[in-house]
OpenMM code with the backbone's topology and positions (N, CA, C; nanometers):
from openmm import Vec3, app, unit

residues = "MET PRO THR PHE THR PHE SER GLY THR SER PHE ARG ILE GLN ASP ASN ALA GLY THR LEU ARG ASP ILE SER PRO SER ILE VAL ARG VAL GLY GLY LEU PRO GLY THR ARG GLU LEU VAL GLU VAL THR SER LEU SER ASP ALA GLY ARG GLN TRP ILE ALA GLY LEU GLU ASN ALA VAL ILE ILE LEU ASP LEU LEU TRP THR ILE ASP ALA ASN THR GLY SER GLU THR VAL MET GLY PRO ILE ARG THR GLY ALA THR GLY ARG GLU TRP ASP TYR GLY PRO ARG GLY THR GLY ALA GLY ASN VAL LYS TYR SER GLY THR ALA LEU MET ARG SER TYR GLU ILE MET ALA GLN VAL GLY THR THR VAL SER ALA ARG ALA GLU LEU GLN THR LEU GLY THR ILE THR ARG GLY THR TYR".split()
positions = [
    Vec3(0.0747, -0.1196, -0.0318),
    Vec3(-0.0222, -0.0423, -0.0173),
    Vec3(0.0951, 0.1451, 0.0367),
    Vec3(0.0268, 0.2976, -0.0799),
    Vec3(0.1634, 0.3891, -0.1199),
    Vec3(0.1615, 0.4390, 0.0400),
    Vec3(0.2668, 0.4691, 0.0954),
    Vec3(0.2028, 0.5916, 0.1741),
    Vec3(0.2896, 0.7713, 0.1288),
    Vec3(0.2054, 0.7738, 0.1701),
    Vec3(0.1920, 0.9662, 0.1503),
    Vec3(0.2609, 1.0619, 0.2371),
    Vec3(0.3282, 1.1983, 0.2188),
    Vec3(0.4029, 1.2298, 0.2721),
    Vec3(0.3968, 1.3408, 0.1929),
    Vec3(0.3016, 1.4255, 0.2856),
    Vec3(0.1918, 1.5490, 0.1798),
    Vec3(0.1898, 1.7014, 0.3056),
    Vec3(0.1387, 1.7459, 0.2582),
    Vec3(0.1927, 1.9089, 0.3573),
    Vec3(0.0572, 1.9454, 0.3006),
    Vec3(0.0672, 1.9202, 0.1601),
    Vec3(-0.0578, 2.0218, 0.1083),
    Vec3(-0.2430, 1.9643, 0.1845),
    Vec3(-0.2482, 1.9077, 0.2321),
    Vec3(-0.3714, 1.8948, 0.2782),
    Vec3(-0.4759, 2.0418, 0.2743),
    Vec3(-0.4932, 1.9937, 0.3098),
    Vec3(-0.6689, 2.0966, 0.3287),
    Vec3(-0.8137, 2.0473, 0.3917),
    Vec3(-0.8206, 2.1509, 0.5097),
    Vec3(-0.9650, 2.1782, 0.6014),
    Vec3(-1.0424, 2.2953, 0.5880),
    Vec3(-1.1696, 2.2911, 0.5865),
    Vec3(-1.2067, 2.3830, 0.5601),
    Vec3(-1.3596, 2.3607, 0.6518),
    Vec3(-1.3980, 2.5171, 0.7016),
    Vec3(-1.5407, 2.4838, 0.8434),
    Vec3(-1.6116, 2.6021, 0.8202),
    Vec3(-1.6766, 2.6444, 0.8350),
    Vec3(-1.8235, 2.7209, 0.7819),
    Vec3(-1.7996, 2.8195, 0.9253),
    Vec3(-1.7685, 2.9852, 0.9110),
    Vec3(-1.7322, 2.9897, 1.0113),
    Vec3(-1.9532, 3.1071, 1.0677),
    Vec3(-1.9052, 3.1612, 1.1659),
    Vec3(-2.0293, 3.1965, 1.2557),
    Vec3(-2.1305, 3.2785, 1.1754),
    Vec3(-2.0516, 3.3352, 1.0123),
    Vec3(-2.1381, 3.4415, 0.8783),
    Vec3(-2.1564, 3.3521, 0.7688),
    Vec3(-2.1124, 3.2496, 0.8344),
    Vec3(-2.1510, 3.1471, 0.7153),
    Vec3(-2.0402, 3.1546, 0.5972),
    Vec3(-1.8954, 3.1561, 0.5783),
    Vec3(-1.8246, 3.1306, 0.4607),
    Vec3(-1.7434, 3.1069, 0.5659),
    Vec3(-1.7400, 2.9783, 0.4444),
    Vec3(-1.6572, 2.8525, 0.4653),
    Vec3(-1.4797, 2.8729, 0.4526),
    Vec3(-1.4236, 2.8662, 0.5637),
    Vec3(-1.2445, 2.8983, 0.5593),
    Vec3(-1.1648, 2.7942, 0.5806),
    Vec3(-0.9982, 2.8572, 0.5950),
    Vec3(-0.9399, 2.7727, 0.5206),
    Vec3(-0.8973, 2.7760, 0.6247),
    Vec3(-0.8719, 2.6532, 0.7111),
    Vec3(-0.8081, 2.6520, 0.7972),
    Vec3(-0.6450, 2.6234, 0.8635),
    Vec3(-0.6384, 2.4982, 0.6760),
    Vec3(-0.5143, 2.4015, 0.6981),
    Vec3(-0.3753, 2.5501, 0.7368),
    Vec3(-0.3783, 2.5881, 0.7376),
    Vec3(-0.2446, 2.6460, 0.7469),
    Vec3(-0.2118, 2.6350, 0.9491),
    Vec3(-0.3355, 2.6089, 1.0201),
    Vec3(-0.3246, 2.6085, 1.1312),
    Vec3(-0.3081, 2.4109, 1.2035),
    Vec3(-0.3355, 2.3789, 1.0887),
    Vec3(-0.3599, 2.2220, 1.1318),
    Vec3(-0.2197, 2.0768, 1.1377),
    Vec3(-0.2355, 2.0746, 1.2584),
    Vec3(-0.1035, 1.9700, 1.2646),
    Vec3(-0.1150, 1.8132, 1.1909),
    Vec3(-0.2591, 1.7716, 1.2637),
    Vec3(-0.2897, 1.6938, 1.1998),
    Vec3(-0.4610, 1.6459, 1.1650),
    Vec3(-0.5279, 1.5921, 1.0855),
    Vec3(-0.6802, 1.5728, 1.0379),
    Vec3(-0.6926, 1.4202, 1.1300),
    Vec3(-0.8166, 1.3579, 1.2300),
    Vec3(-0.8632, 1.2496, 1.2332),
    Vec3(-0.9694, 1.1945, 1.2231),
    Vec3(-0.9837, 1.1263, 1.2200),
    Vec3(-1.1622, 1.0454, 1.2496),
    Vec3(-1.2098, 1.0528, 1.1029),
    Vec3(-1.1177, 1.0601, 0.9603),
    Vec3(-1.2385, 1.0219, 0.8311),
    Vec3(-1.1896, 0.9784, 0.7881),
    Vec3(-1.2555, 0.8903, 0.7041),
    Vec3(-1.4090, 0.9121, 0.7057),
    Vec3(-1.5053, 0.8446, 0.7869),
    Vec3(-1.4286, 0.7987, 0.9125),
    Vec3(-1.4974, 0.8123, 0.9851),
    Vec3(-1.5566, 0.5945, 0.9929),
    Vec3(-1.6664, 0.6006, 1.1077),
    Vec3(-1.6863, 0.4936, 1.1782),
    Vec3(-1.8522, 0.4949, 1.1387),
    Vec3(-1.8274, 0.3501, 1.1010),
    Vec3(-1.9741, 0.3177, 1.0868),
    Vec3(-2.0746, 0.2147, 1.1682),
    Vec3(-2.1855, 0.1892, 1.2759),
    Vec3(-2.2506, 0.1413, 1.3371),
    Vec3(-2.2806, 0.0262, 1.2294),
    Vec3(-2.2676, -0.1024, 1.2929),
    Vec3(-2.2853, -0.2430, 1.2483),
    Vec3(-2.4289, -0.2950, 1.2884),
    Vec3(-2.5377, -0.3484, 1.2858),
    Vec3(-2.6629, -0.3572, 1.3275),
    Vec3(-2.6523, -0.5189, 1.3173),
    Vec3(-2.6836, -0.5763, 1.4244),
    Vec3(-2.6491, -0.7430, 1.4599),
    Vec3(-2.8161, -0.7690, 1.4330),
    Vec3(-2.8259, -0.8884, 1.3448),
    Vec3(-2.9735, -0.9288, 1.3097),
    Vec3(-2.9180, -1.0616, 1.3324),
    Vec3(-2.8479, -1.1295, 1.4217),
    Vec3(-2.8859, -1.3069, 1.4464),
    Vec3(-2.9975, -1.3234, 1.4881),
    Vec3(-3.0300, -1.4399, 1.3679),
    Vec3(-3.1250, -1.5633, 1.4682),
    Vec3(-3.0908, -1.6974, 1.5424),
    Vec3(-3.1422, -1.7113, 1.6230),
    Vec3(-3.1387, -1.8066, 1.7223),
    Vec3(-3.1113, -1.9527, 1.5618),
    Vec3(-3.1427, -1.9755, 1.4746),
    Vec3(-3.1277, -2.0401, 1.3610),
    Vec3(-2.9932, -2.0465, 1.2876),
    Vec3(-2.9140, -1.9139, 1.2854),
    Vec3(-2.7710, -1.8519, 1.2061),
    Vec3(-2.6627, -1.9200, 1.2710),
    Vec3(-2.6052, -1.9828, 1.1822),
    Vec3(-2.5101, -2.0714, 1.2853),
    Vec3(-2.3514, -1.9905, 1.2847),
    Vec3(-2.3749, -1.8320, 1.3020),
    Vec3(-2.2695, -1.7459, 1.2900),
    Vec3(-2.3401, -1.5858, 1.3189),
    Vec3(-2.2931, -1.5428, 1.3697),
    Vec3(-2.3170, -1.4087, 1.3634),
    Vec3(-2.3440, -1.2880, 1.2247),
    Vec3(-2.4664, -1.2348, 1.1948),
    Vec3(-2.4961, -1.1436, 1.1324),
    Vec3(-2.5925, -0.9953, 1.1459),
    Vec3(-2.5082, -0.9717, 1.0407),
    Vec3(-2.4967, -0.7432, 1.0789),
    Vec3(-2.6102, -0.7939, 0.9011),
    Vec3(-2.6040, -0.5962, 0.9393),
    Vec3(-2.6196, -0.4824, 0.8201),
    Vec3(-2.5963, -0.4045, 0.8587),
    Vec3(-2.6125, -0.3150, 0.7753),
    Vec3(-2.5225, -0.1702, 0.7882),
    Vec3(-2.5912, -0.0923, 0.8654),
    Vec3(-2.5474, 0.0460, 0.9199),
    Vec3(-2.6380, 0.1123, 1.0506),
    Vec3(-2.5847, 0.2313, 1.0050),
    Vec3(-2.6054, 0.3416, 1.1069),
    Vec3(-2.6007, 0.4785, 1.0621),
    Vec3(-2.4354, 0.5107, 1.1141),
    Vec3(-2.4142, 0.6122, 0.9807),
    Vec3(-2.2777, 0.5989, 1.0718),
    Vec3(-2.2658, 0.7241, 1.1446),
    Vec3(-2.1074, 0.7910, 1.1965),
    Vec3(-2.1301, 0.8131, 1.3657),
    Vec3(-1.9730, 0.8441, 1.3436),
    Vec3(-1.9067, 0.9734, 1.2491),
    Vec3(-1.8452, 0.9802, 1.2895),
    Vec3(-1.7583, 1.1225, 1.3785),
    Vec3(-1.6276, 1.1397, 1.3909),
    Vec3(-1.5994, 1.2863, 1.4811),
    Vec3(-1.4510, 1.2653, 1.4274),
    Vec3(-1.4223, 1.4052, 1.4217),
    Vec3(-1.3383, 1.4015, 1.3344),
    Vec3(-1.2544, 1.5455, 1.4635),
    Vec3(-1.1122, 1.4760, 1.4695),
    Vec3(-1.0180, 1.5316, 1.5779),
    Vec3(-0.9156, 1.5680, 1.4756),
    Vec3(-0.9593, 1.7220, 1.5419),
    Vec3(-0.8117, 1.8340, 1.4420),
    Vec3(-0.7215, 1.8359, 1.5559),
    Vec3(-0.6289, 1.8386, 1.5370),
    Vec3(-0.5152, 1.9051, 1.6679),
    Vec3(-0.4117, 1.9964, 1.5173),
    Vec3(-0.4678, 2.0989, 1.6723),
    Vec3(-0.4101, 2.2393, 1.5419),
    Vec3(-0.3103, 2.3552, 1.6429),
    Vec3(-0.2465, 2.3787, 1.5400),
    Vec3(-0.1368, 2.5651, 1.6366),
    Vec3(-0.2434, 2.6396, 1.6604),
    Vec3(-0.2537, 2.7054, 1.7775),
    Vec3(-0.3328, 2.8280, 1.7816),
    Vec3(-0.2779, 2.9213, 1.7615),
    Vec3(-0.3615, 3.0034, 1.6933),
    Vec3(-0.3287, 3.1235, 1.5914),
    Vec3(-0.4299, 3.2029, 1.6059),
    Vec3(-0.4575, 3.3250, 1.5431),
    Vec3(-0.5423, 3.3810, 1.5626),
    Vec3(-0.5571, 3.5391, 1.4950),
    Vec3(-0.4202, 3.4813, 1.3670),
    Vec3(-0.4580, 3.5664, 1.2641),
    Vec3(-0.5833, 3.6044, 1.1925),
    Vec3(-0.6300, 3.6856, 1.1147),
    Vec3(-0.7770, 3.7205, 1.0732),
    Vec3(-0.7788, 3.6519, 0.9923),
    Vec3(-0.9365, 3.5778, 0.9748),
    Vec3(-1.0515, 3.4597, 0.8577),
    Vec3(-0.9947, 3.3350, 0.9186),
    Vec3(-0.8313, 3.3168, 0.8879),
    Vec3(-0.7878, 3.1923, 0.8596),
    Vec3(-0.7238, 3.1266, 1.0412),
    Vec3(-0.7235, 3.2084, 1.1421),
    Vec3(-0.6477, 3.0986, 1.2453),
    Vec3(-0.7389, 3.0347, 1.3430),
    Vec3(-0.6482, 2.9849, 1.4154),
    Vec3(-0.7484, 2.8090, 1.4527),
    Vec3(-0.8564, 2.8578, 1.5514),
    Vec3(-0.7833, 3.0190, 1.6110),
    Vec3(-0.9008, 3.0345, 1.7081),
    Vec3(-1.0132, 3.1300, 1.6706),
    Vec3(-0.9298, 3.1975, 1.5752),
    Vec3(-1.0935, 3.3112, 1.4796),
    Vec3(-1.1306, 3.2324, 1.4317),
    Vec3(-1.1262, 3.0950, 1.3850),
    Vec3(-1.2680, 3.0009, 1.3385),
    Vec3(-1.3183, 2.9963, 1.4260),
    Vec3(-1.2995, 2.8429, 1.4510),
    Vec3(-1.3154, 2.7492, 1.5935),
    Vec3(-1.3418, 2.7977, 1.7267),
    Vec3(-1.3214, 2.8893, 1.7858),
    Vec3(-1.3721, 2.9176, 1.9289),
    Vec3(-1.5052, 2.9357, 1.9233),
    Vec3(-1.5240, 3.0960, 1.8406),
    Vec3(-1.6440, 3.1400, 1.8042),
    Vec3(-1.7390, 3.0680, 1.7659),
    Vec3(-1.7372, 2.9331, 1.7088),
    Vec3(-1.8173, 2.8319, 1.6772),
    Vec3(-1.8375, 2.7561, 1.7814),
    Vec3(-1.7851, 2.7025, 1.8681),
    Vec3(-1.7516, 2.6177, 2.0521),
    Vec3(-1.8621, 2.6030, 2.0389),
    Vec3(-1.9925, 2.7048, 2.0871),
    Vec3(-2.1612, 2.7697, 2.1237),
    Vec3(-2.2628, 2.6819, 1.9784),
    Vec3(-2.1615, 2.7227, 1.8757),
    Vec3(-2.3282, 2.7375, 1.8047),
    Vec3(-2.3840, 2.5972, 1.8456),
    Vec3(-2.4874, 2.6071, 1.7950),
    Vec3(-2.6317, 2.5581, 1.8269),
    Vec3(-2.6571, 2.4081, 1.6673),
    Vec3(-2.5793, 2.5228, 1.5456),
    Vec3(-2.6093, 2.4555, 1.4464),
    Vec3(-2.5495, 2.4061, 1.3672),
    Vec3(-2.5327, 2.3042, 1.2522),
    Vec3(-2.4175, 2.2155, 1.2313),
    Vec3(-2.3588, 2.3570, 1.1217),
    Vec3(-2.2673, 2.2719, 1.1316),
    Vec3(-2.1626, 2.4317, 0.9922),
    Vec3(-2.0930, 2.2873, 0.9114),
    Vec3(-2.1335, 2.3457, 0.7978),
    Vec3(-2.0464, 2.2486, 0.6591),
    Vec3(-1.9117, 2.2809, 0.7046),
    Vec3(-1.8757, 2.1805, 0.6540),
    Vec3(-1.7016, 2.1176, 0.6014),
    Vec3(-1.6560, 2.0990, 0.4480),
    Vec3(-1.5397, 2.0745, 0.4709),
    Vec3(-1.4425, 1.9691, 0.3484),
    Vec3(-1.3075, 1.9570, 0.4031),
    Vec3(-1.3024, 1.8693, 0.3362),
    Vec3(-1.1792, 1.7747, 0.3795),
    Vec3(-1.0910, 1.7064, 0.2442),
    Vec3(-0.9964, 1.8060, 0.1561),
    Vec3(-0.9428, 1.7430, 0.0561),
    Vec3(-0.7721, 1.6796, 0.1439),
    Vec3(-0.7181, 1.6046, 0.1742),
    Vec3(-0.6223, 1.4336, 0.2099),
    Vec3(-0.5277, 1.5500, 0.1294),
    Vec3(-0.5728, 1.4740, -0.0227),
    Vec3(-0.3785, 1.5722, -0.0951),
    Vec3(-0.4207, 1.7268, -0.1671),
    Vec3(-0.5054, 1.7725, -0.0444),
    Vec3(-0.5082, 1.9498, -0.1099),
    Vec3(-0.6068, 1.9644, -0.2051),
    Vec3(-0.6469, 2.0603, -0.2459),
    Vec3(-0.7834, 2.0655, -0.3245),
    Vec3(-0.7387, 2.0805, -0.4926),
    Vec3(-0.6980, 2.1006, -0.5834),
    Vec3(-0.6223, 2.0502, -0.6784),
    Vec3(-0.7353, 1.9541, -0.7312),
    Vec3(-0.7768, 2.0240, -0.8635),
    Vec3(-0.8424, 1.8928, -0.9498),
    Vec3(-0.8545, 1.7592, -0.9467),
    Vec3(-0.9775, 1.6869, -0.9314),
    Vec3(-0.9688, 1.5489, -0.8675),
    Vec3(-0.9090, 1.4917, -0.7555),
    Vec3(-0.8824, 1.5574, -0.6995),
    Vec3(-0.8281, 1.4946, -0.5470),
    Vec3(-0.9650, 1.5032, -0.4796),
    Vec3(-0.9740, 1.3950, -0.3967),
    Vec3(-1.0278, 1.3569, -0.3206),
    Vec3(-1.1007, 1.4760, -0.2156),
    Vec3(-1.2215, 1.4333, -0.1711),
    Vec3(-1.2869, 1.5551, -0.1025),
    Vec3(-1.3795, 1.5052, -0.0244),
    Vec3(-1.3505, 1.4497, 0.1709),
    Vec3(-1.4360, 1.4503, 0.2007),
    Vec3(-1.5330, 1.5683, 0.2569),
    Vec3(-1.7443, 1.5527, 0.2602),
    Vec3(-1.7647, 1.6200, 0.3227),
    Vec3(-1.8850, 1.6536, 0.3822),
    Vec3(-1.9099, 1.7995, 0.4409),
    Vec3(-2.0831, 1.7459, 0.5696),
    Vec3(-2.0649, 1.8320, 0.6332),
    Vec3(-2.1458, 1.7877, 0.7253),
    Vec3(-2.2137, 1.8978, 0.8660),
    Vec3(-2.1749, 1.8673, 0.9815),
    Vec3(-2.0912, 1.9434, 1.0527),
    Vec3(-2.0383, 1.8717, 1.1682),
    Vec3(-2.0836, 1.9747, 1.2931),
    Vec3(-2.0998, 1.9179, 1.3951),
    Vec3(-2.1565, 1.9907, 1.5769),
    Vec3(-1.9981, 1.9939, 1.5868),
    Vec3(-1.9525, 2.1162, 1.6760),
    Vec3(-1.8497, 2.1077, 1.7629),
    Vec3(-1.8990, 2.0493, 1.8468),
    Vec3(-1.7715, 1.9425, 1.9057),
    Vec3(-1.7899, 1.8664, 1.9581),
    Vec3(-1.6952, 1.8908, 2.1648),
    Vec3(-1.5383, 1.9567, 2.2171),
    Vec3(-1.5263, 2.0124, 2.2156),
    Vec3(-1.4545, 2.1024, 2.1213),
    Vec3(-1.3667, 2.1310, 2.2276),
    Vec3(-1.2264, 2.2644, 2.1608),
    Vec3(-1.2212, 2.2871, 2.2373),
    Vec3(-1.0328, 2.2684, 2.3228),
    Vec3(-0.9496, 2.2789, 2.4197),
    Vec3(-0.7973, 2.3643, 2.3034),
    Vec3(-0.8036, 2.4338, 2.4680),
    Vec3(-0.7099, 2.5118, 2.3711),
    Vec3(-0.5106, 2.4194, 2.5160),
    Vec3(-0.4166, 2.4623, 2.4284),
    Vec3(-0.3313, 2.3762, 2.5885),
    Vec3(-0.2549, 2.4795, 2.5942),
    Vec3(-0.1567, 2.4709, 2.6680),
    Vec3(-0.0446, 2.5492, 2.6612),
    Vec3(0.1086, 2.4592, 2.8099),
    Vec3(0.1900, 2.5244, 2.7207),
    Vec3(0.2708, 2.4357, 2.8438),
    Vec3(0.3693, 2.4918, 2.8481),
    Vec3(0.5068, 2.5111, 2.9318),
    Vec3(0.6384, 2.5918, 2.9048),
    Vec3(0.7416, 2.4723, 2.8501),
    Vec3(0.7406, 2.6766, 2.7280),
    Vec3(0.8831, 2.5919, 2.6903),
    Vec3(0.8490, 2.4608, 2.5236),
    Vec3(0.7153, 2.5859, 2.5475),
    Vec3(0.6100, 2.4485, 2.3700),
    Vec3(0.5725, 2.5616, 2.3258),
    Vec3(0.5128, 2.5749, 2.2236),
    Vec3(0.4130, 2.6362, 2.1248),
    Vec3(0.2216, 2.6414, 2.2192),
    Vec3(0.1645, 2.7186, 2.1664),
    Vec3(0.0077, 2.7380, 2.1973),
    Vec3(-0.0366, 2.6201, 2.1585),
    Vec3(-0.0875, 2.5301, 2.2375),
    Vec3(-0.1795, 2.4560, 2.0606),
    Vec3(-0.3352, 2.4553, 2.1148),
    Vec3(-0.4356, 2.3448, 2.0162),
    Vec3(-0.5408, 2.3218, 2.0446),
    Vec3(-0.6194, 2.2468, 2.0566),
    Vec3(-0.6847, 2.1718, 2.0551),
    Vec3(-0.7668, 2.0092, 1.9876),
    Vec3(-0.9238, 2.0515, 1.9888),
    Vec3(-0.9830, 2.0230, 1.8279),
    Vec3(-1.1618, 2.0765, 1.8608),
    Vec3(-1.1796, 1.9116, 1.7855),
    Vec3(-1.2584, 1.8737, 1.8586),
    Vec3(-1.3783, 1.7239, 1.8214),
    Vec3(-1.5035, 1.7883, 1.7470),
    Vec3(-1.5031, 1.7951, 1.6073),
    Vec3(-1.6248, 1.7989, 1.6066),
    Vec3(-1.6946, 1.6852, 1.5379),
    Vec3(-1.8820, 1.6319, 1.5556),
    Vec3(-1.9643, 1.4787, 1.5383),
    Vec3(-2.0092, 1.5642, 1.4371),
    Vec3(-1.9565, 1.4968, 1.3419),
    Vec3(-2.0581, 1.4867, 1.2250),
    Vec3(-2.2349, 1.4946, 1.2037),
    Vec3(-2.2846, 1.5262, 1.1199),
    Vec3(-2.4523, 1.5461, 1.1400),
    Vec3(-2.4823, 1.4396, 1.0312),
    Vec3(-2.5532, 1.3528, 0.9869),
    Vec3(-2.5891, 1.2886, 0.9262),
    Vec3(-2.4547, 1.1848, 0.8087),
    Vec3(-2.4905, 1.1779, 0.6752),
    Vec3(-2.3920, 1.1292, 0.6287),
    Vec3(-2.2297, 1.2160, 0.5514),
    Vec3(-2.1140, 1.1445, 0.5457),
    Vec3(-2.0318, 1.1467, 0.4624),
    Vec3(-2.0241, 1.1207, 0.3217),
    Vec3(-2.0266, 1.2642, 0.2366),
    Vec3(-1.9651, 1.2371, 0.1411),
    Vec3(-1.8757, 1.2447, 0.0508),
    Vec3(-1.8150, 1.1384, -0.0232),
    Vec3(-1.7322, 1.1468, -0.1269),
    Vec3(-1.6923, 1.2055, -0.2137),
    Vec3(-1.6605, 1.3280, -0.2700),
    Vec3(-1.6772, 1.2978, -0.3984),
    Vec3(-1.5006, 1.3397, -0.4605),
    Vec3(-1.4878, 1.5034, -0.5820),
    Vec3(-1.4269, 1.5011, -0.5652),
    Vec3(-1.3621, 1.6529, -0.5928),
    Vec3(-1.2569, 1.7342, -0.5540),
    Vec3(-1.2521, 1.8571, -0.6101),
    Vec3(-1.2954, 1.8936, -0.7912),
] * unit.nanometer
topology = app.Topology()
chain = topology.addChain("A")
for resn in residues:
    res = topology.addResidue(resn, chain)
    for name in ("N", "CA", "C"):
        topology.addAtom(name, app.Element.getBySymbol(name[0]), res)
């Protein structure tokens, strides 16, 4: 299986004004995508082994970030205000960037948690967890 080392990852999320903001310069790691899908057991007493059917998607996007306050794209500038939002935010993720034909995952999510971390001798960082709503769409840019 090929392994890619690539710094062109793109992650964009809708801010409070409804604008899709690119926070990629602040991202250290993206995890949790495309995410898990629950399986529902439907085994009956007459089955010789367990039986399953596809259930619901249940993905949590984990973003490890450098804490920045850059105008329009800083991790705190975008993520801080949406922490208490009650409505889902559109997002999209391009593991290899937004070039034509590159894979894109997209959907809607609510902020599940946002934590700022500081320690002596290190940069200030943050971690955001986004609970996806509905299904995640796989397409291309």
